[in-house]
C-alpha positions as MATLAB code, in Angstrom:
seq = 'XXXXXXXXXXXXXXXXXXXXXXXXXXXXXXXXXXXXXXXXXXXXXXXXXXXXXXXXXXXXXXXXXXXXXXXXXXXXXXXXXXXXXXXXXXX';
ca = [
     142.196  154.207   96.379;
     143.985  151.266   94.728;
     146.135  151.846   91.662;
     144.580  150.483   88.506;
     146.837  148.546   86.134;
     145.657  150.873   83.351;
     147.846  153.585   84.875;
     150.857  151.321   84.420;
     149.736  150.569   80.855;
     149.614  154.303   80.156;
     153.101  154.808   81.534;
     154.369  151.907   79.409;
     152.808  153.506   76.326;
     154.510  156.798   77.137;
     157.806  154.967   77.568;
     157.351  153.268   74.204;
     156.430  156.582   72.560;
     159.542  158.217   73.997;
     161.756  155.383   72.739;
     160.243  155.605   69.242;
     160.653  159.390   69.115;
     164.239  159.310   70.389;
     165.153  156.442   68.075;
     163.475  158.145   65.129;
     165.257  161.429   65.756;
     168.580  159.664   65.926;
     167.922  157.638   62.776;
     166.540  160.591   60.833;
     168.774  163.510   61.883;
     171.545  161.900   63.982;
     170.615  164.127   66.905;
     170.045  163.092   70.468;
     171.145  159.850   72.029;
     171.954  156.660   70.153;
     169.435  153.893   70.884;
     172.222  151.624   72.139;
     172.779  154.165   74.916;
     169.187  154.599   76.100;
     167.507  151.261   75.393;
     169.059  149.359   78.340;
     167.712  152.038   80.683;
     164.289  151.820   79.048;
     164.318  148.022   79.297;
     165.140  148.271   83.000;
     162.250  150.663   83.563;
     159.847  148.596   81.479;
     160.785  145.462   83.424;
     159.982  147.178   86.702;
     156.706  148.547   85.351;
     155.681  145.151   84.000;
     156.491  143.544   87.362;
     154.308  146.183   89.042;
     151.537  145.486   86.541;
     151.819  141.773   87.268;
     151.562  142.404   91.000;
     148.532  144.668   90.549;
     146.721  142.118   88.395;
     147.513  139.129   90.625;
     150.080  137.711   88.224;
     152.047  134.644   89.146;
     155.152  134.969   91.251;
     157.185  133.468   88.432;
     156.046  136.063   85.894;
     156.725  138.911   88.334;
     160.172  137.477   89.063;
     160.910  137.202   85.331;
     159.934  140.817   84.740;
     162.155  141.858   87.643;
     164.975  139.780   86.177;
     164.532  141.558   82.836;
     164.699  144.905   84.616;
     167.843  143.828   86.463;
     169.478  142.663   83.214;
     168.692  146.008   81.589;
     170.133  147.788   84.600;
     173.353  145.751   84.423;
     173.782  146.466   80.699;
     173.158  150.173   81.331;
     175.643  150.187   84.202;
     178.275  148.370   82.125;
     177.923  151.020   79.416;
     178.475  153.820   81.923;
     181.313  152.184   83.864;
     184.612  154.088   83.883;
     187.053  151.447   82.697;
     190.092  153.687   83.151;
     189.956  153.547   86.937;
     190.222  150.167   88.612;
     187.557  149.139   91.072;
     190.119  148.088   93.659;
     193.649  149.436   94.150;
];
């Protein structure tokens, strides 16, 4: 049974809902995680999901590559935020 792109749309809506709730909680009560900490991770996931959606709906190779590039950029920003700068990469 092939995966319908509506499943991906539903997951994207859940991801958006989660981002709005987490951002709202932080803005309203200052509880949870600051949006600057979780948004790069969400962008990475959304980029991968949008690339999957493009592949499922016969999107162009360029659009799929751009969505993957967005996901990679989000991943790099997330990784840079988590990187331990106190320990050098090479000794």
